[in-house]
mmJSON file of the N, C-alpha and C atoms, coordinates in Angstrom:
{"data_MODEL":{"atom_site":{
"group_PDB":["ATOM","ATOM","ATOM","ATOM","ATOM","ATOM","ATOM","ATOM","ATOM","ATOM","ATOM","ATOM","ATOM","ATOM","ATOM","ATOM","ATOM","ATOM","ATOM","ATOM","ATOM","ATOM","ATOM","ATOM","ATOM","ATOM","ATOM","ATOM","ATOM","ATOM","ATOM","ATOM","ATOM","ATOM","ATOM","ATOM","ATOM","ATOM","ATOM","ATOM","ATOM","ATOM","ATOM","ATOM","ATOM","ATOM","ATOM","ATOM","ATOM","ATOM","ATOM","ATOM","ATOM","ATOM","ATOM","ATOM","ATOM","ATOM","ATOM","ATOM","ATOM","ATOM","ATOM","ATOM","ATOM","ATOM","ATOM","ATOM","ATOM","ATOM","ATOM","ATOM","ATOM","ATOM","ATOM","ATOM","ATOM","ATOM","ATOM","ATOM","ATOM","ATOM","ATOM","ATOM","ATOM","ATOM","ATOM","ATOM","ATOM","ATOM","ATOM","ATOM","ATOM","ATOM","ATOM","ATOM","ATOM","ATOM","ATOM","ATOM","ATOM","ATOM","ATOM","ATOM","ATOM","ATOM","ATOM","ATOM","ATOM","ATOM","ATOM","ATOM","ATOM","ATOM","ATOM","ATOM","ATOM","ATOM","ATOM","ATOM","ATOM","ATOM","ATOM","ATOM","ATOM","ATOM","ATOM","ATOM","ATOM","ATOM","ATOM","ATOM","ATOM","ATOM","ATOM","ATOM","ATOM","ATOM","ATOM","ATOM","ATOM","ATOM","ATOM","ATOM","ATOM","ATOM","ATOM","ATOM","ATOM","ATOM","ATOM","ATOM","ATOM","ATOM","ATOM","ATOM","ATOM","ATOM","ATOM","ATOM","ATOM","ATOM","ATOM","ATOM","ATOM","ATOM","ATOM","ATOM","ATOM","ATOM","ATOM","ATOM","ATOM","ATOM","ATOM","ATOM","ATOM","ATOM","ATOM","ATOM","ATOM","ATOM","ATOM","ATOM","ATOM","ATOM","ATOM","ATOM","ATOM","ATOM","ATOM","ATOM","ATOM","ATOM","ATOM","ATOM","ATOM","ATOM","ATOM","ATOM","ATOM","ATOM","ATOM","ATOM","ATOM","ATOM","ATOM","ATOM","ATOM","ATOM","ATOM","ATOM","ATOM","ATOM","ATOM","ATOM","ATOM","ATOM","ATOM","ATOM","ATOM","ATOM","ATOM","ATOM","ATOM","ATOM","ATOM","ATOM","ATOM","ATOM","ATOM","ATOM","ATOM","ATOM","ATOM","ATOM","ATOM","ATOM","ATOM","ATOM","ATOM","ATOM","ATOM"],
"id":[1,2,3,4,5,6,7,8,9,10,11,12,13,14,15,16,17,18,19,20,21,22,23,24,25,26,27,28,29,30,31,32,33,34,35,36,37,38,39,40,41,42,43,44,45,46,47,48,49,50,51,52,53,54,55,56,57,58,59,60,61,62,63,64,65,66,67,68,69,70,71,72,73,74,75,76,77,78,79,80,81,82,83,84,85,86,87,88,89,90,91,92,93,94,95,96,97,98,99,100,101,102,103,104,105,106,107,108,109,110,111,112,113,114,115,116,117,118,119,120,121,122,123,124,125,126,127,128,129,130,131,132,133,134,135,136,137,138,139,140,141,142,143,144,145,146,147,148,149,150,151,152,153,154,155,156,157,158,159,160,161,162,163,164,165,166,167,168,169,170,171,172,173,174,175,176,177,178,179,180,181,182,183,184,185,186,187,188,189,190,191,192,193,194,195,196,197,198,199,200,201,202,203,204,205,206,207,208,209,210,211,212,213,214,215,216,217,218,219,220,221,222,223,224,225,226,227,228,229,230,231,232,233,234,235,236,237,238,239,240,241,242,243],
"type_symbol":["N","C","C","N","C","C","N","C","C","N","C","C","N","C","C","N","C","C","N","C","C","N","C","C","N","C","C","N","C","C","N","C","C","N","C","C","N","C","C","N","C","C","N","C","C","N","C","C","N","C","C","N","C","C","N","C","C","N","C","C","N","C","C","N","C","C","N","C","C","N","C","C","N","C","C","N","C","C","N","C","C","N","C","C","N","C","C","N","C","C","N","C","C","N","C","C","N","C","C","N","C","C","N","C","C","N","C","C","N","C","C","N","C","C","N","C","C","N","C","C","N","C","C","N","C","C","N","C","C","N","C","C","N","C","C","N","C","C","N","C","C","N","C","C","N","C","C","N","C","C","N","C","C","N","C","C","N","C","C","N","C","C","N","C","C","N","C","C","N","C","C","N","C","C","N","C","C","N","C","C","N","C","C","N","C","C","N","C","C","N","C","C","N","C","C","N","C","C","N","C","C","N","C","C","N","C","C","N","C","C","N","C","C","N","C","C","N","C","C","N","C","C","N","C","C","N","C","C","N","C","C","N","C","C","N","C","C","N","C","C","N","C","C"],
"label_atom_id":["N","CA","C","N","CA","C","N","CA","C","N","CA","C","N","CA","C","N","CA","C","N","CA","C","N","CA","C","N","CA","C","N","CA","C","N","CA","C","N","CA","C","N","CA","C","N","CA","C","N","CA","C","N","CA","C","N","CA","C","N","CA","C","N","CA","C","N","CA","C","N","CA","C","N","CA","C","N","CA","C","N","CA","C","N","CA","C","N","CA","C","N","CA","C","N","CA","C","N","CA","C","N","CA","C","N","CA","C","N","CA","C","N","CA","C","N","CA","C","N","CA","C","N","CA","C","N","CA","C","N","CA","C","N","CA","C","N","CA","C","N","CA","C","N","CA","C","N","CA","C","N","CA","C","N","CA","C","N","CA","C","N","CA","C","N","CA","C","N","CA","C","N","CA","C","N","CA","C","N","CA","C","N","CA","C","N","CA","C","N","CA","C","N","CA","C","N","CA","C","N","CA","C","N","CA","C","N","CA","C","N","CA","C","N","CA","C","N","CA","C","N","CA","C","N","CA","C","N","CA","C","N","CA","C","N","CA","C","N","CA","C","N","CA","C","N","CA","C","N","CA","C","N","CA","C","N","CA","C","N","CA","C","N","CA","C","N","CA","C","N","CA","C","N","CA","C","N","CA","C","N","CA","C"],
"label_alt_id":[null,null,null,null,null,null,null,null,null,null,null,null,null,null,null,null,null,null,null,null,null,null,null,null,null,null,null,null,null,null,null,null,null,null,null,null,null,null,null,null,null,null,null,null,null,null,null,null,null,null,null,null,null,null,null,null,null,null,null,null,null,null,null,null,null,null,null,null,null,null,null,null,null,null,null,null,null,null,null,null,null,null,null,null,null,null,null,null,null,null,null,null,null,null,null,null,null,null,null,null,null,null,null,null,null,null,null,null,null,null,null,null,null,null,null,null,null,null,null,null,null,null,null,null,null,null,null,null,null,null,null,null,null,null,null,null,null,null,null,null,null,null,null,null,null,null,null,null,null,null,null,null,null,null,null,null,null,null,null,null,null,null,null,null,null,null,null,null,null,null,null,null,null,null,null,null,null,null,null,null,null,null,null,null,null,null,null,null,null,null,null,null,null,null,null,null,null,null,null,null,null,null,null,null,null,null,null,null,null,null,null,null,null,null,null,null,null,null,null,null,null,null,null,null,null,null,null,null,null,null,null,null,null,null,null,null,null,null,null,null,null,null,null],
"label_comp_id":["MET","MET","MET","ASN","ASN","ASN","THR","THR","THR","ILE","ILE","ILE","ASN","ASN","ASN","GLN","GLN","GLN","GLN","GLN","GLN","VAL","VAL","VAL","GLY","GLY","GLY","LEU","LEU","LEU","ASP","ASP","ASP","ILE","ILE","ILE","ALA","ALA","ALA","GLU","GLU","GLU","LYS","LYS","LYS","ILE","ILE","ILE","PHE","PHE","PHE","TYR","TYR","TYR","SER","SER","SER","GLU","GLU","GLU","GLU","GLU","GLU","ASN","ASN","ASN","GLY","GLY","GLY","SER","SER","SER","PRO","PRO","PRO","TYR","TYR","TYR","ASP","ASP","ASP","ARG","ARG","ARG","GLY","GLY","GLY","GLY","GLY","GLY","ALA","ALA","ALA","ASP","ASP","ASP","SER","SER","SER","TYR","TYR","TYR","TYR","TYR","TYR","HIS","HIS","HIS","ARG","ARG","ARG","GLY","GLY","GLY","PHE","PHE","PHE","ASP","ASP","ASP","PRO","PRO","PRO","HIS","HIS","HIS","TRP","TRP","TRP","TRP","TRP","TRP","PRO","PRO","PRO","LEU","LEU","LEU","GLY","GLY","GLY","THR","THR","THR","GLY","GLY","GLY","HIS","HIS","HIS","GLY","GLY","GLY","THR","THR","THR","ARG","ARG","ARG","VAL","VAL","VAL","ASN","ASN","ASN","GLN","GLN","GLN","GLN","GLN","GLN","ASP","ASP","ASP","MET","MET","MET","THR","THR","THR","GLU","GLU","GLU","TYR","TYR","TYR","GLU","GLU","GLU","LEU","LEU","LEU","ALA","ALA","ALA","ALA","ALA","ALA","TYR","TYR","TYR","HIS","HIS","HIS","ALA","ALA","ALA","GLY","GLY","GLY","PHE","PHE","PHE","THR","THR","THR","ASP","ASP","ASP","ASN","ASN","ASN","GLU","GLU","GLU","LYS","LYS","LYS","ALA","ALA","ALA","GLY","GLY","GLY","TYR","TYR","TYR","PHE","PHE","PHE","LYS","LYS","LYS"],
"label_asym_id":["A","A","A","A","A","A","A","A","A","A","A","A","A","A","A","A","A","A","A","A","A","A","A","A","A","A","A","A","A","A","A","A","A","A","A","A","A","A","A","A","A","A","A","A","A","A","A","A","A","A","A","A","A","A","A","A","A","A","A","A","A","A","A","A","A","A","A","A","A","A","A","A","A","A","A","A","A","A","A","A","A","A","A","A","A","A","A","A","A","A","A","A","A","A","A","A","A","A","A","A","A","A","A","A","A","A","A","A","A","A","A","A","A","A","A","A","A","A","A","A","A","A","A","A","A","A","A","A","A","A","A","A","A","A","A","A","A","A","A","A","A","A","A","A","A","A","A","A","A","A","A","A","A","A","A","A","A","A","A","A","A","A","A","A","A","A","A","A","A","A","A","A","A","A","A","A","A","A","A","A","A","A","A","A","A","A","A","A","A","A","A","A","A","A","A","A","A","A","A","A","A","A","A","A","A","A","A","A","A","A","A","A","A","A","A","A","A","A","A","A","A","A","A","A","A","A","A","A","A","A","A","A","A","A","A","A","A","A","A","A","A","A","A"],
"label_entity_id":["1","1","1","1","1","1","1","1","1","1","1","1","1","1","1","1","1","1","1","1","1","1","1","1","1","1","1","1","1","1","1","1","1","1","1","1","1","1","1","1","1","1","1","1","1","1","1","1","1","1","1","1","1","1","1","1","1","1","1","1","1","1","1","1","1","1","1","1","1","1","1","1","1","1","1","1","1","1","1","1","1","1","1","1","1","1","1","1","1","1","1","1","1","1","1","1","1","1","1","1","1","1","1","1","1","1","1","1","1","1","1","1","1","1","1","1","1","1","1","1","1","1","1","1","1","1","1","1","1","1","1","1","1","1","1","1","1","1","1","1","1","1","1","1","1","1","1","1","1","1","1","1","1","1","1","1","1","1","1","1","1","1","1","1","1","1","1","1","1","1","1","1","1","1","1","1","1","1","1","1","1","1","1","1","1","1","1","1","1","1","1","1","1","1","1","1","1","1","1","1","1","1","1","1","1","1","1","1","1","1","1","1","1","1","1","1","1","1","1","1","1","1","1","1","1","1","1","1","1","1","1","1","1","1","1","1","1","1","1","1","1","1","1"],
"label_seq_id":[1,1,1,2,2,2,3,3,3,4,4,4,5,5,5,6,6,6,7,7,7,8,8,8,9,9,9,10,10,10,11,11,11,12,12,12,13,13,13,14,14,14,15,15,15,16,16,16,17,17,17,18,18,18,19,19,19,20,20,20,21,21,21,22,22,22,23,23,23,24,24,24,25,25,25,26,26,26,27,27,27,28,28,28,29,29,29,30,30,30,31,31,31,32,32,32,33,33,33,34,34,34,35,35,35,36,36,36,37,37,37,38,38,38,39,39,39,40,40,40,41,41,41,42,42,42,43,43,43,44,44,44,45,45,45,46,46,46,47,47,47,48,48,48,49,49,49,50,50,50,51,51,51,52,52,52,53,53,53,54,54,54,55,55,55,56,56,56,57,57,57,58,58,58,59,59,59,60,60,60,61,61,61,62,62,62,63,63,63,64,64,64,65,65,65,66,66,66,67,67,67,68,68,68,69,69,69,70,70,70,71,71,71,72,72,72,73,73,73,74,74,74,75,75,75,76,76,76,77,77,77,78,78,78,79,79,79,80,80,80,81,81,81],
"pdbx_PDB_ins_code":[null,null,null,null,null,null,null,null,null,null,null,null,null,null,null,null,null,null,null,null,null,null,null,null,null,null,null,null,null,null,null,null,null,null,null,null,null,null,null,null,null,null,null,null,null,null,null,null,null,null,null,null,null,null,null,null,null,null,null,null,null,null,null,null,null,null,null,null,null,null,null,null,null,null,null,null,null,null,null,null,null,null,null,null,null,null,null,null,null,null,null,null,null,null,null,null,null,null,null,null,null,null,null,null,null,null,null,null,null,null,null,null,null,null,null,null,null,null,null,null,null,null,null,null,null,null,null,null,null,null,null,null,null,null,null,null,null,null,null,null,null,null,null,null,null,null,null,null,null,null,null,null,null,null,null,null,null,null,null,null,null,null,null,null,null,null,null,null,null,null,null,null,null,null,null,null,null,null,null,null,null,null,null,null,null,null,null,null,null,null,null,null,null,null,null,null,null,null,null,null,null,null,null,null,null,null,null,null,null,null,null,null,null,null,null,null,null,null,null,null,null,null,null,null,null,null,null,null,null,null,null,null,null,null,null,null,null,null,null,null,null,null,null],
"Cartn_x":[84.739,84.206,84.307,84.692,85.435,85.155,85.036,84.988,83.472,83.936,82.735,81.239,81.632,80.222,79.768,80.587,80.274,79.507,79.732,79.018,77.696,78.055,77.288,75.237,75.88,74.872,74.705,75.348,74.828,73.699,73.965,73.484,71.901,71.523,70.707,69.497,70.383,69.736,69.694,70.122,69.675,68.119,68.589,66.843,65.63,66.223,64.577,64.778,65.494,64.721,65.001,65.175,65.558,64.101,63.637,62.469,61.844,60.539,59.478,58.027,59.001,56.677,56.367,55.282,54.175,54.645,55.171,55.177,56.508,57.592,59.202,59.159,60.432,60.723,61.359,61.854,61.592,60.2,59.723,57.89,57.198,57.709,56.826,57.919,58.852,59.715,59.419,58.905,58.874,56.483,55.992,54.644,54.563,55.164,54.993,55.773,56.458,56.836,55.643,55.137,54.123,53.161,52.828,51.608,51.521,52.783,52.63,52.647,53.197,53.178,53.433,55.338,56.952,57.428,58.474,60.011,58.932,59.523,57.815,58.824,59.869,60.438,59.928,59.32,58.535,58.489,57.726,57.736,56.667,56.258,55.18,56.2,56.14,56.787,55.641,54.171,53.871,52.594,53.738,52.391,51.986,51.724,50.676,50.087,49.886,47.751,48.086,49.01,49.273,50.206,49.95,50.588,51.024,52.138,53.211,54.045,53.42,54.196,55.253,56.837,58.494,58.005,58.428,58.617,60.399,60.821,61.943,62.569,62.071,63.167,63.557,63.131,62.683,63.441,63.986,64.085,65.878,66.916,67.582,68.832,69.876,70.327,69.943,69.393,69.538,68.219,67.025,65.827,65.078,66.448,66.34,66.817,68.197,68.441,67.536,67.0,65.895,64.69,63.964,63.439,63.522,64.66,65.633,65.52,66.469,66.559,64.294,64.132,62.594,61.892,62.285,62.074,62.211,63.457,64.63,64.393,64.539,64.287,62.946,62.002,60.088,60.863,61.371,61.553,61.926,62.962,63.794,62.556,62.105,60.993,59.649,59.977,59.147,57.18,57.437,56.124,55.306,54.481,53.456,52.18,51.097,49.646,48.726],
"Cartn_y":[23.604,21.944,21.209,19.548,19.139,19.115,18.783,18.467,17.14,16.693,14.799,15.665,16.652,16.604,18.534,18.892,19.929,19.269,17.863,17.566,16.839,16.462,14.918,16.448,18.155,18.763,19.125,19.436,19.943,18.304,17.135,16.23,15.88,17.182,16.519,18.06,19.371,20.272,20.573,19.47,19.229,18.174,17.378,16.778,17.079,18.012,18.767,19.631,20.023,21.475,21.485,20.618,19.911,19.262,18.475,17.602,18.285,17.358,17.785,17.793,17.219,17.298,18.672,18.167,19.266,20.881,22.205,22.989,23.01,22.438,22.545,23.824,24.455,25.164,24.796,23.514,23.766,23.331,22.308,22.013,23.708,24.383,25.621,27.019,26.675,27.185,26.831,25.385,24.448,25.336,24.936,25.841,26.795,27.593,29.158,28.938,28.298,28.296,27.541,26.774,25.426,26.628,27.545,28.149,29.873,30.078,31.286,32.253,32.22,32.557,33.613,33.161,34.755,33.851,34.823,34.349,34.957,34.145,34.81,33.536,33.797,32.879,32.568,31.612,31.408,29.77,29.397,27.443,27.697,26.345,26.302,24.911,25.585,23.652,23.211,23.202,22.359,21.921,22.125,21.595,22.728,23.534,24.406,24.726,25.816,26.86,26.33,26.083,25.072,26.141,26.487,27.036,28.026,28.739,30.155,29.221,31.156,30.746,31.854,31.071,31.642,32.319,33.569,34.96,34.509,35.322,35.361,35.968,36.717,37.682,36.981,35.801,35.214,33.943,33.416,32.485,32.039,30.868,30.872,30.546,30.218,30.354,28.796,28.099,27.053,27.097,27.761,27.715,27.911,29.54,30.366,29.213,28.421,28.312,27.009,26.335,25.468,25.611,26.761,27.719,27.797,28.68,28.805,27.388,26.244,25.216,24.801,24.475,24.092,25.401,26.501,27.058,26.689,27.211,26.486,25.655,24.154,23.445,22.879,23.113,23.768,24.456,25.172,26.426,25.673,24.715,24.386,22.889,22.766,21.107,21.839,22.971,23.587,22.809,22.041,22.182,23.07,23.215,24.45,24.411,24.889,24.671,25.775],
"Cartn_z":[4.96,5.055,3.859,4.281,2.272,1.371,0.312,-1.245,-0.985,-0.878,-0.798,0.319,1.38,2.207,1.302,0.16,-0.672,-1.267,-1.995,-3.329,-2.721,-1.871,-1.087,-0.226,-0.32,0.117,-0.978,-2.599,-4.151,-3.664,-3.77,-4.316,-3.672,-2.438,-1.639,-2.028,-2.095,-3.034,-4.14,-5.499,-6.423,-6.311,-5.173,-5.597,-4.872,-4.522,-3.579,-4.856,-4.957,-5.381,-7.566,-6.979,-9.022,-9.384,-8.734,-8.469,-9.124,-9.02,-10.335,-9.721,-8.145,-8.029,-7.432,-7.849,-7.807,-6.781,-7.144,-6.163,-6.354,-6.734,-6.353,-7.277,-7.191,-8.789,-9.021,-9.609,-11.842,-11.555,-11.392,-11.52,-11.644,-10.368,-11.401,-12.123,-12.624,-14.315,-15.089,-14.402,-16.535,-16.824,-15.623,-15.863,-16.166,-15.475,-15.889,-17.36,-18.156,-19.108,-20.117,-20.105,-20.574,-20.781,-19.788,-19.77,-19.912,-20.347,-21.797,-20.297,-19.242,-17.811,-18.008,-18.496,-18.113,-17.151,-16.964,-15.678,-14.847,-14.143,-12.598,-11.151,-10.969,-9.804,-8.578,-8.13,-7.112,-6.893,-5.292,-5.484,-4.098,-4.298,-3.284,-2.478,-1.017,0.305,-0.448,0.049,0.383,-0.482,-2.057,-3.019,-3.381,-5.379,-6.114,-5.196,-5.001,-4.25,-2.866,-2.272,-0.749,-0.049,1.296,2.202,1.082,1.804,1.2,0.255,-0.789,-2.36,-1.569,-1.887,-1.573,-2.639,-2.628,-4.155,-3.76,-5.308,-5.486,-5.164,-3.868,-3.326,-1.916,-1.218,-0.774,-1.336,-2.325,-2.74,-2.883,-2.358,-2.185,-3.974,-3.739,-5.557,-5.906,-5.214,-5.205,-6.882,-5.14,-5.769,-6.731,-6.737,-7.795,-9.353,-9.241,-10.293,-10.378,-9.658,-10.71,-10.464,-10.744,-10.976,-12.927,-12.954,-14.409,-15.137,-14.288,-15.127,-15.888,-15.046,-14.85,-16.508,-16.92,-17.227,-18.393,-18.525,-19.405,-20.359,-19.625,-20.121,-20.614,-20.571,-20.984,-22.218,-22.415,-23.933,-24.304,-24.459,-25.119,-26.119,-24.987,-25.258,-26.683,-25.96,-26.741,-26.63,-25.27,-25.135,-24.542,-25.055,-24.969,-24.578,-23.11,-23.792,-24.733],
"occupancy":[1.0,1.0,1.0,1.0,1.0,1.0,1.0,1.0,1.0,1.0,1.0,1.0,1.0,1.0,1.0,1.0,1.0,1.0,1.0,1.0,1.0,1.0,1.0,1.0,1.0,1.0,1.0,1.0,1.0,1.0,1.0,1.0,1.0,1.0,1.0,1.0,1.0,1.0,1.0,1.0,1.0,1.0,1.0,1.0,1.0,1.0,1.0,1.0,1.0,1.0,1.0,1.0,1.0,1.0,1.0,1.0,1.0,1.0,1.0,1.0,1.0,1.0,1.0,1.0,1.0,1.0,1.0,1.0,1.0,1.0,1.0,1.0,1.0,1.0,1.0,1.0,1.0,1.0,1.0,1.0,1.0,1.0,1.0,1.0,1.0,1.0,1.0,1.0,1.0,1.0,1.0,1.0,1.0,1.0,1.0,1.0,1.0,1.0,1.0,1.0,1.0,1.0,1.0,1.0,1.0,1.0,1.0,1.0,1.0,1.0,1.0,1.0,1.0,1.0,1.0,1.0,1.0,1.0,1.0,1.0,1.0,1.0,1.0,1.0,1.0,1.0,1.0,1.0,1.0,1.0,1.0,1.0,1.0,1.0,1.0,1.0,1.0,1.0,1.0,1.0,1.0,1.0,1.0,1.0,1.0,1.0,1.0,1.0,1.0,1.0,1.0,1.0,1.0,1.0,1.0,1.0,1.0,1.0,1.0,1.0,1.0,1.0,1.0,1.0,1.0,1.0,1.0,1.0,1.0,1.0,1.0,1.0,1.0,1.0,1.0,1.0,1.0,1.0,1.0,1.0,1.0,1.0,1.0,1.0,1.0,1.0,1.0,1.0,1.0,1.0,1.0,1.0,1.0,1.0,1.0,1.0,1.0,1.0,1.0,1.0,1.0,1.0,1.0,1.0,1.0,1.0,1.0,1.0,1.0,1.0,1.0,1.0,1.0,1.0,1.0,1.0,1.0,1.0,1.0,1.0,1.0,1.0,1.0,1.0,1.0,1.0,1.0,1.0,1.0,1.0,1.0,1.0,1.0,1.0,1.0,1.0,1.0,1.0,1.0,1.0,1.0,1.0,1.0],
"B_iso_or_equiv":[0.0,0.0,0.0,0.0,0.0,0.0,0.0,0.0,0.0,0.0,0.0,0.0,0.0,0.0,0.0,0.0,0.0,0.0,0.0,0.0,0.0,0.0,0.0,0.0,0.0,0.0,0.0,0.0,0.0,0.0,0.0,0.0,0.0,0.0,0.0,0.0,0.0,0.0,0.0,0.0,0.0,0.0,0.0,0.0,0.0,0.0,0.0,0.0,0.0,0.0,0.0,0.0,0.0,0.0,0.0,0.0,0.0,0.0,0.0,0.0,0.0,0.0,0.0,0.0,0.0,0.0,0.0,0.0,0.0,0.0,0.0,0.0,0.0,0.0,0.0,0.0,0.0,0.0,0.0,0.0,0.0,0.0,0.0,0.0,0.0,0.0,0.0,0.0,0.0,0.0,0.0,0.0,0.0,0.0,0.0,0.0,0.0,0.0,0.0,0.0,0.0,0.0,0.0,0.0,0.0,0.0,0.0,0.0,0.0,0.0,0.0,0.0,0.0,0.0,0.0,0.0,0.0,0.0,0.0,0.0,0.0,0.0,0.0,0.0,0.0,0.0,0.0,0.0,0.0,0.0,0.0,0.0,0.0,0.0,0.0,0.0,0.0,0.0,0.0,0.0,0.0,0.0,0.0,0.0,0.0,0.0,0.0,0.0,0.0,0.0,0.0,0.0,0.0,0.0,0.0,0.0,0.0,0.0,0.0,0.0,0.0,0.0,0.0,0.0,0.0,0.0,0.0,0.0,0.0,0.0,0.0,0.0,0.0,0.0,0.0,0.0,0.0,0.0,0.0,0.0,0.0,0.0,0.0,0.0,0.0,0.0,0.0,0.0,0.0,0.0,0.0,0.0,0.0,0.0,0.0,0.0,0.0,0.0,0.0,0.0,0.0,0.0,0.0,0.0,0.0,0.0,0.0,0.0,0.0,0.0,0.0,0.0,0.0,0.0,0.0,0.0,0.0,0.0,0.0,0.0,0.0,0.0,0.0,0.0,0.0,0.0,0.0,0.0,0.0,0.0,0.0,0.0,0.0,0.0,0.0,0.0,0.0,0.0,0.0,0.0,0.0,0.0,0.0],
"pdbx_formal_charge":[null,null,null,null,null,null,null,null,null,null,null,null,null,null,null,null,null,null,null,null,null,null,null,null,null,null,null,null,null,null,null,null,null,null,null,null,null,null,null,null,null,null,null,null,null,null,null,null,null,null,null,null,null,null,null,null,null,null,null,null,null,null,null,null,null,null,null,null,null,null,null,null,null,null,null,null,null,null,null,null,null,null,null,null,null,null,null,null,null,null,null,null,null,null,null,null,null,null,null,null,null,null,null,null,null,null,null,null,null,null,null,null,null,null,null,null,null,null,null,null,null,null,null,null,null,null,null,null,null,null,null,null,null,null,null,null,null,null,null,null,null,null,null,null,null,null,null,null,null,null,null,null,null,null,null,null,null,null,null,null,null,null,null,null,null,null,null,null,null,null,null,null,null,null,null,null,null,null,null,null,null,null,null,null,null,null,null,null,null,null,null,null,null,null,null,null,null,null,null,null,null,null,null,null,null,null,null,null,null,null,null,null,null,null,null,null,null,null,null,null,null,null,null,null,null,null,null,null,null,null,null,null,null,null,null,null,null,null,null,null,null,null,null],
"auth_seq_id":[1,1,1,2,2,2,3,3,3,4,4,4,5,5,5,6,6,6,7,7,7,8,8,8,9,9,9,10,10,10,11,11,11,12,12,12,13,13,13,14,14,14,15,15,15,16,16,16,17,17,17,18,18,18,19,19,19,20,20,20,21,21,21,22,22,22,23,23,23,24,24,24,25,25,25,26,26,26,27,27,27,28,28,28,29,29,29,30,30,30,31,31,31,32,32,32,33,33,33,34,34,34,35,35,35,36,36,36,37,37,37,38,38,38,39,39,39,40,40,40,41,41,41,42,42,42,43,43,43,44,44,44,45,45,45,46,46,46,47,47,47,48,48,48,49,49,49,50,50,50,51,51,51,52,52,52,53,53,53,54,54,54,55,55,55,56,56,56,57,57,57,58,58,58,59,59,59,60,60,60,61,61,61,62,62,62,63,63,63,64,64,64,65,65,65,66,66,66,67,67,67,68,68,68,69,69,69,70,70,70,71,71,71,72,72,72,73,73,73,74,74,74,75,75,75,76,76,76,77,77,77,78,78,78,79,79,79,80,80,80,81,81,81],
"auth_comp_id":["MET","MET","MET","ASN","ASN","ASN","THR","THR","THR","ILE","ILE","ILE","ASN","ASN","ASN","GLN","GLN","GLN","GLN","GLN","GLN","VAL","VAL","VAL","GLY","GLY","GLY","LEU","LEU","LEU","ASP","ASP","ASP","ILE","ILE","ILE","ALA","ALA","ALA","GLU","GLU","GLU","LYS","LYS","LYS","ILE","ILE","ILE","PHE","PHE","PHE","TYR","TYR","TYR","SER","SER","SER","GLU","GLU","GLU","GLU","GLU","GLU","ASN","ASN","ASN","GLY","GLY","GLY","SER","SER","SER","PRO","PRO","PRO","TYR","TYR","TYR","ASP","ASP","ASP","ARG","ARG","ARG","GLY","GLY","GLY","GLY","GLY","GLY","ALA","ALA","ALA","ASP","ASP","ASP","SER","SER","SER","TYR","TYR","TYR","TYR","TYR","TYR","HIS","HIS","HIS","ARG","ARG","ARG","GLY","GLY","GLY","PHE","PHE","PHE","ASP","ASP","ASP","PRO","PRO","PRO","HIS","HIS","HIS","TRP","TRP","TRP","TRP","TRP","TRP","PRO","PRO","PRO","LEU","LEU","LEU","GLY","GLY","GLY","THR","THR","THR","GLY","GLY","GLY","HIS","HIS","HIS","GLY","GLY","GLY","THR","THR","THR","ARG","ARG","ARG","VAL","VAL","VAL","ASN","ASN","ASN","GLN","GLN","GLN","GLN","GLN","GLN","ASP","ASP","ASP","MET","MET","MET","THR","THR","THR","GLU","GLU","GLU","TYR","TYR","TYR","GLU","GLU","GLU","LEU","LEU","LEU","ALA","ALA","ALA","ALA","ALA","ALA","TYR","TYR","TYR","HIS","HIS","HIS","ALA","ALA","ALA","GLY","GLY","GLY","PHE","PHE","PHE","THR","THR","THR","ASP","ASP","ASP","ASN","ASN","ASN","GLU","GLU","GLU","LYS","LYS","LYS","ALA","ALA","ALA","GLY","GLY","GLY","TYR","TYR","TYR","PHE","PHE","PHE","LYS","LYS","LYS"],
"auth_asym_id":["A","A","A","A","A","A","A","A","A","A","A","A","A","A","A","A","A","A","A","A","A","A","A","A","A","A","A","A","A","A","A","A","A","A","A","A","A","A","A","A","A","A","A","A","A","A","A","A","A","A","A","A","A","A","A","A","A","A","A","A","A","A","A","A","A","A","A","A","A","A","A","A","A","A","A","A","A","A","A","A","A","A","A","A","A","A","A","A","A","A","A","A","A","A","A","A","A","A","A","A","A","A","A","A","A","A","A","A","A","A","A","A","A","A","A","A","A","A","A","A","A","A","A","A","A","A","A","A","A","A","A","A","A","A","A","A","A","A","A","A","A","A","A","A","A","A","A","A","A","A","A","A","A","A","A","A","A","A","A","A","A","A","A","A","A","A","A","A","A","A","A","A","A","A","A","A","A","A","A","A","A","A","A","A","A","A","A","A","A","A","A","A","A","A","A","A","A","A","A","A","A","A","A","A","A","A","A","A","A","A","A","A","A","A","A","A","A","A","A","A","A","A","A","A","A","A","A","A","A","A","A","A","A","A","A","A","A","A","A","A","A","A","A"],
"auth_atom_id":["N","CA","C","N","CA","C","N","CA","C","N","CA","C","N","CA","C","N","CA","C","N","CA","C","N","CA","C","N","CA","C","N","CA","C","N","CA","C","N","CA","C","N","CA","C","N","CA","C","N","CA","C","N","CA","C","N","CA","C","N","CA","C","N","CA","C","N","CA","C","N","CA","C","N","CA","C","N","CA","C","N","CA","C","N","CA","C","N","CA","C","N","CA","C","N","CA","C","N","CA","C","N","CA","C","N","CA","C","N","CA","C","N","CA","C","N","CA","C","N","CA","C","N","CA","C","N","CA","C","N","CA","C","N","CA","C","N","CA","C","N","CA","C","N","CA","C","N","CA","C","N","CA","C","N","CA","C","N","CA","C","N","CA","C","N","CA","C","N","CA","C","N","CA","C","N","CA","C","N","CA","C","N","CA","C","N","CA","C","N","CA","C","N","CA","C","N","CA","C","N","CA","C","N","CA","C","N","CA","C","N","CA","C","N","CA","C","N","CA","C","N","CA","C","N","CA","C","N","CA","C","N","CA","C","N","CA","C","N","CA","C","N","CA","C","N","CA","C","N","CA","C","N","CA","C","N","CA","C","N","CA","C","N","CA","C","N","CA","C","N","CA","C","N","CA","C","N","CA","C","N","CA","C"],
"pdbx_PDB_model_num":[1,1,1,1,1,1,1,1,1,1,1,1,1,1,1,1,1,1,1,1,1,1,1,1,1,1,1,1,1,1,1,1,1,1,1,1,1,1,1,1,1,1,1,1,1,1,1,1,1,1,1,1,1,1,1,1,1,1,1,1,1,1,1,1,1,1,1,1,1,1,1,1,1,1,1,1,1,1,1,1,1,1,1,1,1,1,1,1,1,1,1,1,1,1,1,1,1,1,1,1,1,1,1,1,1,1,1,1,1,1,1,1,1,1,1,1,1,1,1,1,1,1,1,1,1,1,1,1,1,1,1,1,1,1,1,1,1,1,1,1,1,1,1,1,1,1,1,1,1,1,1,1,1,1,1,1,1,1,1,1,1,1,1,1,1,1,1,1,1,1,1,1,1,1,1,1,1,1,1,1,1,1,1,1,1,1,1,1,1,1,1,1,1,1,1,1,1,1,1,1,1,1,1,1,1,1,1,1,1,1,1,1,1,1,1,1,1,1,1,1,1,1,1,1,1,1,1,1,1,1,1,1,1,1,1,1,1,1,1,1,1,1,1]
}}}
């Protein structure tokens, strides 16, 4: 795979998993931090509480990185309920 294709793939992954869309890994990481629920990687492909929850053991490296980023970004911002 050439560098351009690798970057396009990364760009798509970032748009999907670093999305703030309800249920995304990034969204769930931020929400867990906001509500003081602790670090528990997961996400909901159909939106929070809809469909099947994807737990840490079934997450890809991009999904885990997005969850971590959402959690960390909120911790740094200090935005808590």
